[in-house]
Steps between C-alpha positions, in 0.01 A plus 500: 500500500174385335392328821589812700299725262205262513510504883503879501204514261299268722599712803377812327171334401450389864568851635267652239219276628586602857485864400158459337351330803665732754368798305149377564559489876508878542129559446425177691699618802360854466149357523568310825732766656192678626411196709840373606822656623834443326611233754163320466521487119855361514408249769189367322655502150820315597330265746304369204821489292683310773222244528520439124881461506526311828532152340837616368642528853647149487860506385560866571875563541684759709604721204140522383387585851768775532448658163124465508490654848711804390299551181170459686598758766582758233177418309302550823640852539430585140142361517424678826607840362324444172167385650514775766549752215221344293249579778582872460527533123342358180586154366636654173726743687618230741590274207680778315713605794585136574606473136785744562712197589555490125755772571586417861624143425753608231615783728563263789662241269737770368590606859576133570749494213298340217570618144178580308481482124336795311176307416436447869565864585287624210220262592508624860485865387205427266328317786537800727376742234202268445428502874504877482227489238301247704526718809214709370308593812492866600474435874806615702760262633362328810626303796376184329721581199799537733436161655466347156830653384681361804343163415634532144857534634458196724347302213809585289714337764269200489547468125882522533499235778368246250799563276737459795326171600524374141879562507541322836690175483214300647196319366190717543163368381258779410197326644674466841611864490135593431384298797747652745417848370133448566549357846730794596240744378235329713724501812597865466141609432366293793758650738426852385125447507517349847699794634323786321143371468439214749129583540435433130589132513152398612313611190782477240391166359133593499578817301714300261200285403338805347792536261586136457522504122736802485722350776505163329610662172771699680614203703492210257575650159666833569710377794560125515528435125649834392763518776608151396506598131682823582773311690536260204513776242741727684754221530519516117484878441720786623349722771512812276322324212238371744446851643443646153252224428326571828454858366203355309324433829337854517375455148318177593394660832345793310311266264382291792389810691296612199304174504497436880450836669437745213830692521565625146812612312555823308663520154831603659488200723438266205810653329695434816396139487627474143837642606529235774429226248767643266740522791450128573559408138815721475641346823508159334733613216833319506778761445767401252 
């Protein structure tokens, strides 16, 4: 039991680091979304990640290829919807709507027959109330917000898939899962880009040089390393607990947006951030 608790604590610490880094990607992607389409951002970001992870290809087994491919396909759909929505709304609002998977993951888990203890349910409720406070902008609901909400549902499926893969009776190494995910993302983005925007291939790499630092940050740290760390952490933490922890992502996104692109929070939004933090703490209570 001590070893299991220690493993869960390390998993939570890993996912917290993932949440911090991924929170900073919202303003970064918002900054380059004016120069690249959704498919271009996914293609460039995960091409860099795949190049970093490519040495891990040796020794890849069939189970890792199958699970990594399924998880990568779902992640591609979530990313495409999220980045498409980001181009039509603010980075804060995009992060907050994405954060609704704090509620969506427990809801889907319940529909799939999982029993949820009261700390998890209370943590999810506090997380959603916090998101309500963070959702401070007065602008009406937009098409970009709808795309983002659809992406949140798909991302919830992605989070649950990790739990299913952890319970599979096969050996799955997180670094190999991360590699297959990245390669699948690149393949799907390349196919979509080739079909929808074939004329843009010629100057894509030239345009990417103008934003090399942002793309390198997104590809190496936020994708290659964090997708690896996320796979490692989620094999030690329940999907619902992970989703509540991911509720902190909008908080870090808002802080990053203040520093990066001068998007500021109101007092109500700050209170919402506090509620999310409390929800994360409550969700870790072990019921007697």
